[in-house]
C-alpha positions in Angstrom: 25.6 -29.2 -1.7 25.8 -32.4 -3.8 26.3 -32.1 -7.6 24.1 -34.4 -9.7 24.8 -36.0 -13.0 23.0 -34.7 -16.1 20.3 -36.8 -17.6 22.0 -37.2 -21.0 25.3 -39.0 -20.1 24.1 -42.5 -20.7 24.9 -43.8 -17.2 21.5 -45.3 -16.5 19.8 -42.0 -15.6 16.1 -41.6 -15.9 13.4 -39.1 -15.1 9.8 -40.1 -14.3 7.7 -37.0 -14.9 4.9 -35.5 -12.9 2.1 -37.2 -14.9 3.4 -40.8 -14.1 1.4 -42.9 -11.7 3.2 -46.1 -10.8 2.5 -49.0 -8.4 4.8 -51.9 -7.7 8.5 -52.6 -7.3 11.0 -50.4 -8.8 14.7 -51.4 -9.0 17.4 -49.6 -10.9 21.0 -48.7 -11.3 22.2 -45.1 -11.9 20.6 -41.9 -10.8 16.8 -41.7 -11.1 14.6 -38.6 -10.6 10.9 -39.3 -9.7 8.3 -36.5 -10.0 5.1 -38.5 -10.2 3.0 -40.7 -7.9 4.5 -44.0 -6.7 3.2 -46.7 -4.3 5.3 -49.8 -3.5 9.0 -50.5 -3.1 12.1 -48.8 -4.5 15.5 -50.3 -4.3 18.8 -49.1 -5.7 22.5 -48.9 -4.7 22.6 -45.5 -6.3 21.0 -42.1 -6.1 17.2 -41.5 -6.0 15.8 -38.0 -6.3 12.2 -37.4 -5.2 11.1 -34.2 -7.0 8.9 -31.3 -5.7 5.7 -32.7 -7.3 6.3 -36.3 -6.3 4.0 -38.2 -3.9 5.7 -41.4 -2.8 4.3 -44.1 -0.5 7.1 -46.7 -0.4 9.7 -48.6 1.4 12.9 -47.3 0.0 16.4 -48.9 0.1 19.0 -46.9 -1.6 22.6 -45.6 -1.7 21.4 -42.0 -1.3 18.1 -40.2 -1.5 17.3 -36.5 -2.0 13.7 -35.6 -1.1 12.0 -32.4 -2.2 8.4 -33.8 -2.4 6.2 -36.0 -0.2 7.3 -39.4 1.1 5.6 -41.8 3.4 7.1 -45.2 4.4 10.5 -46.5 5.5 13.8 -45.3 4.1 17.2 -47.1 4.5 20.0 -45.2 2.9 23.6 -46.6 2.9 25.2 -43.2 2.4 22.8 -40.3 3.0 19.3 -38.9 3.2 18.8 -35.2 2.3 15.5 -33.5 3.0 15.4 -30.4 0.9 13.2 -27.3 0.2 9.7 -28.0 1.4 9.9 -31.8 1.6 7.1 -33.5 3.6 8.4 -36.8 5.0 6.5 -39.2 7.3 8.9 -42.1 7.5 11.3 -44.0 9.6 14.9 -43.3 8.5 18.1 -45.4 8.8 21.2 -43.7 7.5 24.7 -42.6 8.6 24.1 -39.0 7.3 21.0 -36.8 7.5 20.7 -33.3 6.1 17.5 -31.3 6.7 16.7 -27.9 5.4 14.7 -25.3 7.3 11.1 -25.6 6.3 11.1 -29.4 5.9 8.3 -31.3 7.7 9.6 -34.6 9.2 7.5 -36.9 11.2 9.2 -40.2 12.1 12.1 -41.9 13.7 15.7 -41.6 12.7 18.3 -44.3 13.4 21.8 -42.8 12.8 24.1 -45.8 12.1 27.9 -45.7 11.8 29.1 -46.5 8.3 31.2 -49.3 9.8 27.9 -51.0 10.7 26.9 -51.4 7.0 27.4 -55.0 5.9 27.0 -56.0 2.2 24.8 -59.0 1.7 23.9 -60.9 -1.5 20.1 -60.9 -2.1 20.2 -63.9 -4.5 19.9 -61.8 -7.7 23.6 -60.9 -8.1 23.1 -57.5 -6.6 24.4 -56.4 -3.2 22.1 -55.2 -0.5 22.9 -54.1 3.1 21.7 -53.9 6.7 23.1 -52.4 9.8 25.4 -54.6 11.9 24.8 -55.7 15.4 27.5 -53.6 17.1 24.9 -51.3 18.8 24.2 -47.7 18.1 24.4 -44.9 20.6 21.5 -43.0 19.0 19.0 -45.8 18.6 18.0 -46.0 22.3 17.3 -42.3 22.7 13.6 -41.5 23.0 11.9 -39.0 20.7 11.3 -36.4 23.5 15.0 -36.2 24.3 15.8 -35.5 20.6 13.1 -32.9 20.3 14.2 -31.1 23.5 17.7 -30.2 22.3 19.4 -29.3 19.0 21.4 -32.2 17.5 23.9 -32.4 14.7 22.5 -35.2 12.6 25.5 -35.8 10.4 27.6 -38.8 11.4 31.3 -37.9 10.9 
């Protein structure tokens, strides 16, 4: 299991509590935990934690994301996506590593890319962003029925 940084170390960490309702574009550096209601876009090269009480409808681009709450949208994670506890996720995922606990509800498509397919691109604001390369992916052409019919190890090695 991943070990997370404490909120008081000054490394750009923030927590958005359960009472927060936010709509728009959120961009940050460092680890952020979100427990409120969010609608819009989230982008970071770092770790995003969606807490148990969170309700997020967003397109998320991140380094890694850990989801314990409710998420609807699209998720692109450069490093990993973790669906924990009783997460409820209705999203299309693109990531090289997916971890899903028993009890998670996932409705969507998952594109497992190879980390070698990740290409850094400048987005014009001095930050780096990424997209999967064009080398092809052995998983992306599988249909949903084939994936549901058999157990699959979802962690890219």
